[in-house]
C-alpha angles and dihedrals in degrees: 000000000000108000109166142009133209119193125206116245092253091051092237100117137033123200114205123196118223113217094207139181112303096242096053135067111246134217139233108227120214122214132187099229095197091063098022090232130142111248101184146288133272124207113255136173133274112308098345105210113170135017137179133190129218115252091253089053094236103115135037122197114199129187118225105207101199096044145059095245148074128227114230119196123191101206097203090075101003090246111173127206135166126226124197112236089214107022096178093071127058115209124194116260110279095023119109131176106173107049101200103212111161139024138197125184119212119240092254091059089232103104134043119195112213121202107216105200099190099051100035094240140122109216123206113229118194103217094200098051095031092229142121107248105173146348140210127211114237116214110230128189115220129018100243120137108268093023092129134089116311118167133013144204130185125214116249091254091052091236102110132042123199122203130184124216116209107206089014085070095214148108114225125197125194140173108257095210098049 
């Protein structure tokens, strides 16, 4: 199921995440938008839900919902790599605890905020160093499955982040710096 699209800065290509079956790795599909033709597919993580592209179109950060990792795509050569969302802990194959669901990239292209549905956190991902550098707890009302943070936006001045919670039925705002 297509769930999100990121378009290169020149408008030439669109990268579409495929929110796939839970037991399979999914793909990010690449399309030539001038001809509306499928170019190919790139390996992604488990149930890739949301993806965003840097303003220069060079890097895509994608959230793999049923995993503990992110998919990173360098668009110049469509090179794919995976980054653990919490690299200090090793979970057995098939077990996930973070559930990265949504991503927003700041307007400097230096920081990606990752909404982690299953732990009620937004994790700070440094795009340059490819590492998690911080996190913030997101208050969620209710204890329903999928109550945590889902999708994000960052204010034009990079000072405030906004995150939705699905079953938490709320919009949460927080200061990005503090």
